[in-house]
PAZAPA-4460 file (N, C-alpha, C; in steps of 0.05 Angstrom, whole numbers, plus 32768, in hexadecimal, padded with zeros to 4 digits):
% residues 78
    n_x    n_y    n_z   ca_x   ca_y   ca_z    c_x    c_y    c_z   seq   type   mol
   894F   892D   89AE   8932   892A   89AC   892B   891B   8992     1      M     A
   893A   891E   897D   8934   8910   8964   8935   88F2   8968     2      V     A
   8949   88E9   8977   894B   88CC   897C   8932   88C1   898B     3      E     A
   8929   88D0   899E   8911   88C9   89AE   88F9   88C7   899B     4      L     A
   88F6   88DB   898A   88DF   88DB   8977   88E1   88C3   8964     5      D     A
   88F9   88BD   895B   88FD   88A6   8949   88F6   888C   8957     6      L     A
   8900   8888   896F   88FA   8870   897E   88DC   886D   8984     7      L     A
   88D0   8884   898B   88B3   8884   8990   88A3   887C   8977     8      S     A
   88AC   8886   8960   889F   887E   8947   88A2   8861   8941     9      G     A
   88B9   8856   8947   88BE   8839   8942   88AC   8829   8955    10      I     A
   88A9   8832   896E   8898   8823   8981   887B   8824   8977    11      N     A
   8872   883A   896D   8856   883C   8963   8853   882A   894A    12      W     A
   8867   8829   8939   8866   8818   8921   8863   87FB   892A    13      L     A
   8873   87F3   893D   8871   87D7   8946   8856   87D2   8953    14      I     A
   884C   87E5   8963   8833   87E2   8970   881C   87DE   895C    15      F     A
   881B   87F0   8948   8805   87EE   8935   8808   87D6   8922    16      W     A
   8820   87CD   891D   8824   87B5   890E   881A   879D   891D    17      S     A
   8820   879C   8937   8816   8786   8948   87F7   8787   894A    18      A     A
   87EC   879F   894D   87CF   87A2   894E   87C2   8798   8934    19      A     A
   87CD   879E   891E   87C3   8795   8904   87C4   8776   8902    20      L     A
   87DA   876A   890A   87DC   874D   8909   87C7   8741   891C    21      V     A
   87C4   874C   8934   87B0   8742   8947   8794   8743   893B    22      F     A
   878C   8759   892F   8771   875C   8923   876E   8748   890C    23      V     A
   8782   8745   88FB   8780   8732   88E5   877D   8715   88EF    24      L     A
   878D   870D   8903   878B   86F2   890D   8770   86ED   891B    25      V     A
   8767   8700   892B   874D   86FD   8938   8736   86FC   8924    26      Q     A
   8738   870C   890F   8723   870B   88FA   8722   86F0   88EC    27      S     A
   873A   86E6   88E5   873B   86CB   88D9   8731   86B5   88EB    28      L     A
   8737   86B8   8905   872E   86A4   8918   870F   86A4   891A    29      L     A
   8703   86BC   891C   86E6   86BD   891E   86D9   86B4   8904    30      V     A
   86E4   86BC   88ED   86DA   86B4   88D4   86DA   8695   88D1    31      Y     A
   86F1   8689   88D8   86F3   866C   88D6   86E0   865E   88E9    32      S     A
   86DD   8668   8901   86CB   865C   8915   86AE   865C   890B    33      A     A
   86A6   8673   8900   868A   8675   88F7   8686   8665   88DD    34      V     A
   8698   8666   88CB   8695   8658   88B1   8694   863A   88B5    35      R     A
   86A6   862F   88C4   86A8   8612   88C6   8695   8607   88DB    36      F     A
   868A   8618   88ED   8676   860E   8900   865C   860A   88F1    37      R     A
   8655   861C   88DF   863C   861A   88D1   863B   8604   88BC    38      R     A
   8652   8600   88AE   8652   85ED   8898   8655   85D0   88A1    39      S     A
   8661   85CC   88B9   8664   85B1   88C3   867A   85A2   88B5    40      G     A
   8689   85AF   88A3   869F   85A1   8896   86BA   85AA   88A2    41      R     A
   86CE   859A   889E   86E8   85A0   88A9   86F8   85B2   8896    42      Q     A
   8708   85C4   88A1   8719   85D5   8890   872F   85C4   8883    43      P     A
   873A   85CE   886D   874F   85C0   885E   8768   85BE   886F    44      A     A
   8776   85A8   886B   8790   85A5   887A   87A5   85B7   886E    45      E     A
   87B5   85C2   8880   87CB   85D3   8877   87E6   85C6   887C    46      T     A
   87E7   85AD   8886   8800   859F   888C   880D   8598   8872    47      F     A
   8827   859E   8870   8836   8596   8859   8835   85AA   8842    48      G     A
   882A   85C2   8846   882A   85D7   8832   8842   85E8   8836    49      K     A
   8857   85E1   8827   8871   85ED   882C   8871   860B   8826    50      T     A
   8864   8614   8811   8863   8630   880A   8856   8640   8820    51      R     A
   8840   8636   882B   8832   8644   8841   8844   8645   885A    52      L     A
   8851   862F   8860   8863   862E   8877   887A   8643   8874    53      D     A
   8885   8645   885C   889A   8658   8857   8891   8675   885A    54      L     A
   8879   867B   8850   886E   8696   8853   8869   869C   8870    55      I     A
   885F   8689   8880   885A   868E   889C   8874   8692   88AC    56      W     A
   8889   8686   88A2   88A3   8689   88B0   88B3   86A1   88A7    57      A     A
   88B4   86A5   888D   88C5   86BA   8882   88B8   86D6   8884    58      I     A
   889E   86D7   8881   8890   86F1   8883   8895   8700   889D    59      G     A
   8890   86F3   88B3   8895   8701   88CD   88B3   8706   88D1    60      P     A
   88C4   86F5   88C7   88E1   86F9   88CA   88EA   8713   88BB    61      A     A
   88DE   8717   88A4   88E5   8730   8894   88DB   8748   88A3    62      I     A
   88C2   8747   88AE   88B7   875D   88BD   88C9   8764   88D5    63      V     A
   88D1   874F   88E4   88E2   8753   88FC   88FD   875E   88F4    64      M     A
   8908   8755   88DD   8922   8760   88D4   891F   877E   88CD    65      A     A
   8908   8785   88C2   8904   87A2   88BC   8902   87B2   88D6    66      G     A
   88F4   87A8   88EA   88F3   87B6   8904   890F   87B8   8910    67      F     A
   891F   87A3   890D   893A   87A4   8918   894B   87B9   890A    68      F     A
   8949   87BB   88F0   8959   87CF   88E1   8950   87EB   88E9    69      V     A
   8936   87F0   88EA   892D   880B   88F2   8936   8812   890F    70      F     A
   8934   87FF   8921   893C   8804   893D   895A   8808   893F    71      S     A
   896A   87F9   8930   8987   87FB   8931   898F   8817   8926    72      L     A
   8983   881F   8910   8989   883A   8905   8983   8850   8919    73      Q     A
   896C   884D   8927   8965   8861   893B   8979   8862   8952    74      A     A
   8982   884A   895B   8994   884A   8971   89B0   8855   896A    75      M     A
   89B8   884F   8951   89D2   8859   8948   89D2   8876   8940    76      L     A
   89BA   8881   893B   89B8   889D   8933   89BF   88B0   894A    77      A     A
   89BB   88A7   8962   89C0   88B9   8979   89DC   88B7   8983    78      G     A
***
């Protein structure tokens, strides 16, 4: 039963993490749409910003590696 509780906890962690990312992305989308619709100006270009590209790539990879480690520990515990 402990293994089932641990796996259930991991599933809820992943669910709420995904829900948080969804809310953040949708909030930024609505904010950008409203802000740049009213001003009539174009948003700044993000092409070629290496630091931003690395954060967008490495950040989710670290989160997924953490999920993998927790899931692997739970599977091996039983």
